[in-house]
C-alpha positions as CSV (number, residue, x, y, z in Angstrom):
1,M,50.0,-103.0,-26.9
2,L,50.1,-102.5,-23.3
3,K,47.8,-103.6,-21.0
4,D,46.0,-102.0,-18.0
5,H,45.2,-103.5,-14.7
6,A,42.5,-105.3,-15.5
7,G,44.3,-107.0,-18.8
8,Q,42.8,-104.8,-21.2
9,A,44.7,-103.8,-24.1
10,V,44.8,-100.1,-24.6
11,S,46.0,-98.2,-27.6
12,G,49.0,-95.4,-27.5
13,A,49.8,-95.7,-23.9
14,D,53.3,-96.3,-22.7
15,T,54.5,-97.1,-19.2
16,S,54.4,-93.8,-18.2
17,A,51.0,-92.3,-19.3
18,L,49.7,-96.0,-18.4
19,A,50.5,-95.2,-14.9
20,L,49.5,-91.9,-14.7
21,Y,45.8,-93.3,-16.4
22,E,45.9,-95.6,-13.7
23,T,45.7,-93.1,-11.0
24,A,43.9,-90.8,-12.5
25,L,41.0,-93.6,-12.5
26,G,41.8,-94.4,-9.0
27,Q,40.9,-91.0,-7.6
28,F,38.1,-91.1,-9.9
29,H,37.0,-94.1,-8.0
30,C,37.6,-92.5,-4.5
31,Y,36.0,-89.2,-5.4
32,T,39.9,-88.1,-4.2
33,G,42.1,-85.5,-5.9
34,N,42.1,-84.1,-9.2
35,P,41.9,-86.7,-11.5
36,L,41.0,-84.6,-14.5
37,D,44.0,-82.9,-14.4
38,T,46.3,-86.6,-14.0
39,A,44.3,-87.8,-17.0
40,E,45.6,-84.9,-18.9
41,A,49.3,-85.6,-17.7
42,A,48.6,-89.0,-19.1
43,I,47.6,-87.3,-22.2
44,A,50.9,-84.9,-22.1
45,A,53.0,-87.9,-22.0
46,A,51.6,-90.4,-24.6
47,P,49.8,-87.6,-26.6
48,D,48.1,-91.2,-28.8
49,F,46.7,-92.7,-25.8
50,A,42.7,-93.5,-26.9
51,M,41.5,-94.3,-23.4
52,A,43.5,-91.0,-21.7
53,H,41.4,-89.0,-24.0
54,L,38.5,-91.2,-23.2
55,L,38.9,-91.2,-19.2
56,R,39.2,-87.1,-19.5
57,A,35.8,-87.3,-21.6
58,H,34.0,-89.1,-18.9
59,L,35.1,-87.0,-16.6
60,Y,33.5,-84.0,-17.8
61,L,30.6,-85.6,-18.4
62,S,30.3,-86.9,-15.3
63,G,29.0,-84.0,-13.5
64,M,26.0,-83.4,-16.1
65,E,26.8,-79.8,-16.5
66,A,26.8,-78.1,-19.7
67,P,30.3,-76.5,-20.0
68,G,31.6,-79.7,-20.0
69,I,30.2,-80.7,-23.0
70,A,32.3,-79.0,-25.3
71,P,35.6,-80.2,-23.8
72,A,33.9,-83.7,-23.7
73,L,33.2,-83.6,-27.3
74,A,37.0,-82.9,-28.1
75,S,38.0,-85.4,-26.1
76,I,35.8,-88.0,-28.0
77,Q,36.9,-86.6,-31.4
78,A,40.3,-87.1,-30.4
79,A,39.8,-90.5,-29.0
80,R,37.9,-91.4,-32.0
81,S,40.8,-91.5,-34.1
82,L,43.2,-93.0,-32.2
83,A,40.7,-95.8,-30.7
84,R,42.1,-99.0,-32.3
85,T,40.1,-101.8,-30.3
86,E,36.5,-102.5,-30.1
87,R,36.1,-101.4,-26.2
88,E,38.1,-98.2,-26.6
89,T,35.6,-97.5,-29.6
90,L,32.3,-98.4,-27.7
91,H,33.5,-95.9,-25.0
92,A,33.5,-93.3,-27.7
93,V,30.3,-94.3,-29.1
94,A,29.1,-94.2,-25.3
95,A,30.7,-91.3,-24.1
96,E,28.9,-89.2,-27.6
97,A,26.0,-90.5,-26.8
98,W,25.9,-88.7,-23.3
99,A,27.2,-85.4,-24.7
100,A,24.4,-85.7,-27.3
101,G,21.7,-85.9,-24.1
102,R,21.0,-89.3,-25.4
103,F,21.3,-91.1,-21.9
104,D,19.5,-94.2,-22.2
105,A,21.8,-95.3,-25.7
106,A,24.7,-94.2,-23.5
107,S,23.5,-96.3,-20.7
108,E,23.1,-99.4,-22.9
109,R,26.8,-98.9,-24.4
110,F,28.3,-99.2,-21.4
111,D,26.7,-102.1,-20.5
112,D,27.7,-103.7,-24.2
113,I,31.3,-102.9,-22.9
114,L,30.8,-105.1,-19.6
115,I,29.3,-107.6,-21.0
116,N,32.6,-108.5,-22.7
117,H,34.9,-106.5,-20.3
118,P,33.4,-107.2,-16.9
119,R,36.7,-105.6,-14.9
120,D,36.4,-102.4,-16.8
121,S,35.7,-100.5,-14.1
122,L,35.6,-97.0,-15.9
123,A,32.8,-98.7,-18.1
124,L,31.4,-100.1,-15.0
125,Q,31.4,-96.8,-12.9
126,M,30.3,-94.0,-15.7
127,G,27.3,-96.8,-16.4
128,H,26.8,-96.9,-12.4
129,L,26.4,-92.8,-12.6
130,L,24.0,-92.7,-15.5
131,D,21.6,-95.0,-13.4
132,Y,21.9,-92.7,-10.7
133,Y,20.8,-89.6,-12.9
134,R,18.3,-91.8,-14.4
135,G,16.8,-93.1,-11.1
136,D,17.3,-97.0,-12.4
137,A,17.4,-98.4,-9.2
138,R,17.1,-101.8,-10.2
139,N,20.2,-101.4,-12.5
140,L,22.3,-99.4,-9.7
141,R,22.3,-102.6,-8.3
142,D,22.2,-105.1,-10.9
143,R,24.5,-103.4,-13.5
144,V,27.2,-104.4,-10.4
145,L,26.1,-107.9,-10.2
146,R,26.3,-108.9,-13.5
147,V,29.9,-108.0,-13.4
148,L,31.1,-109.1,-10.2
149,P,31.8,-113.0,-10.4
150,A,34.9,-111.1,-12.6
151,W,36.0,-109.4,-9.8
152,G,38.3,-110.4,-6.6
153,G,39.6,-108.8,-3.7
154,A,43.1,-109.1,-5.1
155,L,42.1,-107.0,-8.3
156,P,42.8,-102.7,-7.6
157,H,39.7,-101.0,-7.2
158,Y,37.6,-103.8,-6.1
159,H,36.7,-101.5,-3.5
160,A,35.0,-99.7,-6.1
161,V,33.0,-102.3,-7.2
162,L,31.6,-103.1,-3.8
163,G,31.3,-99.3,-3.0
164,M,28.7,-99.1,-6.2
165,L,27.3,-102.2,-5.4
166,A,26.2,-101.0,-1.2
167,F,24.6,-98.0,-3.1
168,G,22.6,-99.9,-5.5
169,L,21.6,-102.1,-2.9
170,E,20.3,-99.5,-0.4
171,E,18.5,-97.6,-3.2
172,T,16.9,-100.8,-3.5
173,A,16.1,-101.3,-0.3
174,D,18.6,-104.1,1.2
175,Y,19.9,-102.2,3.9
176,G,21.6,-104.9,5.2
177,A,23.7,-106.3,2.5
178,A,23.8,-102.7,1.6
179,E,25.5,-101.7,4.8
180,S,28.2,-104.6,5.3
181,T,28.8,-104.5,1.5
182,G,29.6,-101.1,2.0
183,R,31.6,-101.1,5.3
184,R,33.8,-104.2,3.4
185,A,34.8,-101.6,0.7
186,C,35.6,-98.7,3.1
187,D,37.8,-101.7,4.7
188,L,39.7,-102.2,1.6
189,N,40.3,-98.3,0.8
190,P,39.6,-96.1,3.9
191,R,39.1,-93.3,1.0
192,D,36.3,-95.0,-0.8
193,A,34.0,-91.6,-0.5
194,W,31.0,-93.5,-2.5
195,A,31.2,-96.3,-0.2
196,H,31.4,-94.0,2.8
197,H,28.1,-92.3,1.3
198,A,26.1,-95.7,0.3
199,V,26.9,-96.3,4.5
200,L,25.2,-93.0,5.4
201,H,22.2,-93.7,2.9
202,V,21.5,-97.0,4.6
203,M,21.3,-95.0,8.2
204,E,19.3,-92.0,6.7
205,M,16.6,-94.5,4.7
206,Q,16.3,-96.6,8.1
207,G,16.1,-93.4,10.4
208,R,19.5,-94.2,12.7
209,V,20.2,-91.0,13.6
210,E,22.8,-91.5,16.3
211,D,24.6,-94.4,14.3
212,G,25.0,-92.2,11.1
213,I,26.3,-88.9,12.9
214,R,28.6,-91.4,14.4
215,W,29.8,-93.0,11.5
216,A,29.9,-89.9,9.4
217,N,32.1,-88.0,12.7
218,V,34.4,-91.2,12.8
219,R,35.0,-91.3,8.9
220,E,35.5,-87.9,8.9
221,P,39.4,-88.1,8.6
222,Y,38.5,-90.7,5.5
223,W,36.1,-88.9,3.5
224,A,36.5,-85.3,3.8
225,P,39.7,-84.4,3.1
226,D,40.7,-83.4,-1.0
227,N,37.4,-85.0,-1.8
228,M,35.0,-84.0,-4.5
229,M,32.3,-85.9,-2.1
230,A,33.1,-84.5,0.7
231,I,30.1,-81.4,0.8
232,H,27.8,-84.0,-0.1
233,N,28.4,-86.4,2.3
234,W,28.5,-83.3,4.4
235,W,25.0,-83.0,4.0
236,H,24.5,-86.7,4.7
237,L,25.5,-85.4,8.2
238,M,23.4,-82.2,7.9
239,L,20.1,-84.6,7.3
240,Y,20.8,-86.2,10.7
241,H,21.3,-82.8,12.7
242,L,17.7,-81.7,10.7
243,D,16.5,-85.1,12.6
244,R,17.3,-83.6,15.6
245,D,15.8,-79.9,15.3
246,D,19.4,-79.1,15.4
247,H,18.8,-75.7,12.9
248,A,21.7,-74.0,14.4
249,R,23.9,-76.8,13.7
250,V,22.5,-77.0,10.8
251,L,23.0,-73.5,9.7
252,R,26.7,-73.4,10.7
253,M,27.1,-76.1,8.2
254,Y,25.5,-75.2,5.6
255,D,27.9,-71.7,6.0
256,S,31.4,-73.8,6.6
257,Q,31.2,-77.0,5.1
258,V,28.2,-76.5,2.0
259,R,28.8,-73.0,1.3
260,G,32.4,-71.8,2.8
261,S,34.1,-72.3,-0.9
262,Q,30.9,-71.0,-2.7
263,S,31.3,-73.9,-5.2
264,T,29.4,-73.2,-8.3
265,V,30.1,-77.0,-8.8
266,M,26.4,-78.5,-9.7
267,L,26.7,-81.3,-7.4
268,D,27.0,-79.0,-4.7
269,M,24.8,-76.7,-5.9
270,I,22.2,-79.4,-5.4
271,D,22.6,-80.1,-2.2
272,A,22.6,-76.3,-1.0
273,S,19.4,-75.6,-2.3
274,A,17.6,-79.1,-0.8
275,M,19.1,-77.9,2.6
276,L,17.8,-74.6,2.8
277,W,14.5,-75.9,1.1
278,R,14.2,-78.7,4.0
279,L,15.4,-75.4,6.7
280,H,12.3,-73.0,4.8
281,L,9.9,-75.8,4.8
282,R,10.4,-75.8,8.8
283,G,10.2,-71.8,9.1
284,V,13.4,-71.5,10.3
285,E,15.0,-68.4,9.7
286,I,17.4,-68.5,6.4
287,G,18.3,-64.7,6.1
288,A,17.9,-62.7,2.6
289,A,22.1,-63.2,2.2
290,R,21.8,-67.1,1.6
291,W,19.4,-67.5,-0.5
292,A,21.1,-64.5,-2.7
293,E,24.8,-66.0,-2.4
294,L,23.4,-69.6,-3.8
295,A,21.0,-67.8,-6.6
296,G,23.7,-66.0,-8.1
297,A,25.4,-69.4,-8.1
298,W,22.9,-71.2,-10.2
299,A,22.1,-68.2,-12.2
300,S,24.8,-68.9,-15.4
301,T,23.0,-72.5,-15.7
302,V,19.6,-70.9,-16.1
303,D,18.9,-71.5,-19.6
304,D,21.2,-75.2,-19.7
305,G,18.1,-77.3,-20.0
306,I,20.1,-80.4,-19.7
307,Y,19.4,-82.3,-16.7
308,A,15.6,-81.5,-15.3
309,F,17.0,-82.1,-11.3
310,N,19.7,-79.4,-11.8
311,D,16.5,-76.9,-13.2
312,V,14.2,-77.8,-10.5
313,H,17.3,-77.4,-7.7
314,G,18.2,-74.0,-9.5
315,L,14.8,-73.0,-9.3
316,I,14.5,-73.7,-5.4
317,A,17.2,-70.9,-5.1
318,Y,15.5,-68.8,-7.1
319,L,12.5,-68.7,-5.4
320,G,14.3,-68.5,-1.9
321,A,15.6,-65.6,-3.3
322,G,12.9,-64.0,-4.6
323,R,14.4,-63.7,-8.1
324,Q,11.3,-63.8,-10.2
325,D,13.2,-63.1,-13.3
326,L,14.9,-66.4,-12.6
327,V,12.1,-68.1,-12.0
328,E,10.7,-67.6,-14.7
329,R,13.5,-68.1,-17.0
330,Q,13.8,-71.6,-15.2
331,M,10.2,-72.3,-16.0
332,E,10.8,-71.3,-19.4
333,T,14.0,-73.8,-19.7
334,L,11.9,-76.4,-18.4
335,R,9.4,-76.1,-20.9
336,R,11.4,-75.9,-24.0
337,S,13.6,-79.1,-22.5
338,A,10.0,-81.2,-22.5
339,T,9.6,-80.9,-26.1
340,R,13.2,-81.5,-27.4
341,P,13.1,-84.8,-29.2
342,N,15.6,-87.2,-29.4
343,F,16.2,-86.0,-25.7
344,S,16.4,-88.2,-22.4
345,N,15.8,-85.2,-20.8
346,A,12.6,-84.3,-22.6
347,A,10.6,-87.3,-21.5
348,M,12.8,-86.8,-17.4
349,T,11.2,-83.0,-17.7
350,A,8.1,-83.5,-19.1
351,Q,6.9,-87.0,-16.5
352,V,8.9,-85.2,-13.1
353,G,10.7,-81.6,-14.0
354,L,8.2,-80.1,-14.9
355,P,5.4,-80.8,-12.3
356,V,7.6,-80.6,-9.7
357,A,8.7,-77.1,-10.4
358,E,5.1,-76.1,-10.9
359,A,4.3,-77.6,-7.4
360,L,7.2,-75.9,-5.8
361,V,6.1,-72.3,-7.6
362,A,2.7,-73.1,-6.0
363,F,3.6,-73.6,-2.7
364,H,6.4,-70.5,-2.6
365,A,2.9,-68.4,-3.6
366,G,1.1,-70.0,-1.0
367,Q,-0.7,-72.4,-3.2
368,Y,-0.8,-75.2,-1.3
369,A,-3.8,-77.0,-2.7
370,D,-2.1,-76.9,-5.9
371,C,1.5,-78.0,-4.9
372,I,-1.1,-81.4,-3.3
373,T,-2.3,-81.6,-6.9
374,C,1.0,-81.9,-8.4
375,L,3.2,-83.7,-6.3
376,R,0.2,-86.4,-5.5
377,A,0.5,-87.2,-9.5
378,V,4.3,-87.3,-9.5
379,R,5.8,-88.5,-6.5
380,T,5.8,-91.9,-6.9
381,I,7.3,-92.1,-10.4
382,A,9.4,-89.5,-9.3
383,N,12.7,-91.5,-9.8
384,R,12.1,-91.3,-13.1
385,F,14.2,-87.4,-13.2
386,G,17.0,-88.7,-11.2
387,G,18.7,-88.4,-7.7
388,S,18.4,-90.9,-4.8
389,H,15.2,-91.8,-2.2
390,A,17.1,-89.6,0.4
391,Q,17.4,-87.1,-2.2
392,R,13.8,-87.1,-3.6
393,D,12.7,-86.8,0.1
394,L,12.2,-83.4,-0.3
395,L,8.6,-83.6,-2.4
396,D,7.5,-85.8,0.6
397,L,8.4,-82.9,2.7
398,T,7.0,-80.7,0.9
399,L,3.9,-82.6,0.3
400,I,3.5,-83.1,4.4
401,E,3.9,-79.3,4.8
402,A,1.3,-78.5,2.1
403,S,-1.1,-80.7,3.8
404,R,-0.7,-79.3,7.2
405,R,-0.8,-75.7,5.9
406,V,-4.0,-75.9,3.5
407,Q,-5.0,-78.3,7.2
408,D,-5.9,-81.4,5.1
409,H,-5.4,-83.3,8.2
410,N,-6.6,-86.9,6.7
411,L,-4.0,-86.3,3.9
412,L,-1.7,-85.3,6.6
413,H,-2.5,-88.4,8.9
414,A,-2.3,-90.6,5.8
415,L,1.2,-89.6,4.7
416,T,2.9,-89.2,8.1
417,A,1.7,-93.0,8.8
418,E,3.6,-93.9,5.8
419,R,6.6,-92.3,7.3
420,L,6.7,-93.6,10.8
421,H,7.1,-96.8,9.0
422,A,10.2,-96.2,7.3
423,K,11.4,-94.2,9.8
424,P,9.6,-94.9,13.5
425,G,11.5,-92.1,15.7
426,S,11.1,-89.3,13.4
427,P,10.6,-86.4,15.0
428,L,9.5,-84.6,12.5
429,A,6.7,-87.0,11.7
430,L,5.8,-87.4,15.0
431,R,5.1,-83.9,15.5
432,Y,3.1,-83.9,12.0
433,R,1.1,-86.7,13.3
434,T,-0.2,-84.9,16.4
435,I,-0.9,-81.6,14.7
436,A,-3.5,-84.2,12.3
437,G,-4.5,-85.8,15.4
438,A,-5.5,-88.9,16.2
439,R,-7.4,-91.4,14.2
440,T,-9.0,-94.6,15.4
441,A,-10.2,-97.8,13.7
442,A,-14.3,-97.8,13.2
């Protein structure tokens, strides 16, 4: 039985297939190229290669898209009969739980793998993605810390471990350590888009607009070409230009970088919805065509109901496009998802996704007081439906704007005080505070 780069036994592989598998794994870690095609080439070279089938399953699951479930299950079934090691079997069990919507169980199985095989970078990345999808900031950091002693600079994919650690440190507000770790990962492998993304997150959370623009622009030749995270990293750059109130530039970047390809990849559409809503909150003229195109891209997902974070961003597109038919279908999907037994998304939807959706519908209808009531109830637990701090900031921005529109100056002042503590130079927060008026101590 051959062993992979980390010394782990792999069933059914030959040397050429193993080389292809290692290439696909490296592509997945950096989000470059097409790791799915490379994994399928490994399967073609060695049809009994269990981990190649499992990598294919994990790649389909990693995008959190309903159409990926059937091909993932086919790969899991193939791997089940080919697995010859406990590690391979656990990978199949974890993937099966994910495909069934039992995200917490899948997360635990990946942890089981890592306890005995801390150099299994595929298990680490899949667990890390689940931590992100579940909004588990502690595990985003600690899952990596638990395996870190087994790693070192001489091992392939060490950069990816550091990139994941950097993001976990950022999501737990250890910004100095996050930035230095992310920069180190980029030094080890300049094509590591996840590590670049972690540094962008740090600068966003600290309100370091000029630093963020400089980092993104200087490093663009590394993170942008042929990269599955390019749109998301463009989105981060757009956030900085939004902080500059450069709305025209943001719209140009939206048209060229975010929607130029009219991608139907879920993560890309999420970024598009999130950016248009931020512009909408500012009263920027977006144009019906942009909303209509995005709503059309989302429409095939309206009944999926596998992940509330997706559903809420689809709803945004339907609201912006005035597609009341799709708004009603999306709300029905959310209500249905909230009641499904043995389904991780049920709690995500019931506790956060559905109330957030109701808040957005209320905001769009001009019912700002109702929007405020919904968002105040959930914003401190919004991590439970996944995403990052930067992505969930959409809820705070909506709450602040609703407070302005309903002229609740006390709430507006309180919210801007909170925001200015994190981002002292935020032009948007300073503008809102001016609207709210000065508040002096008695």
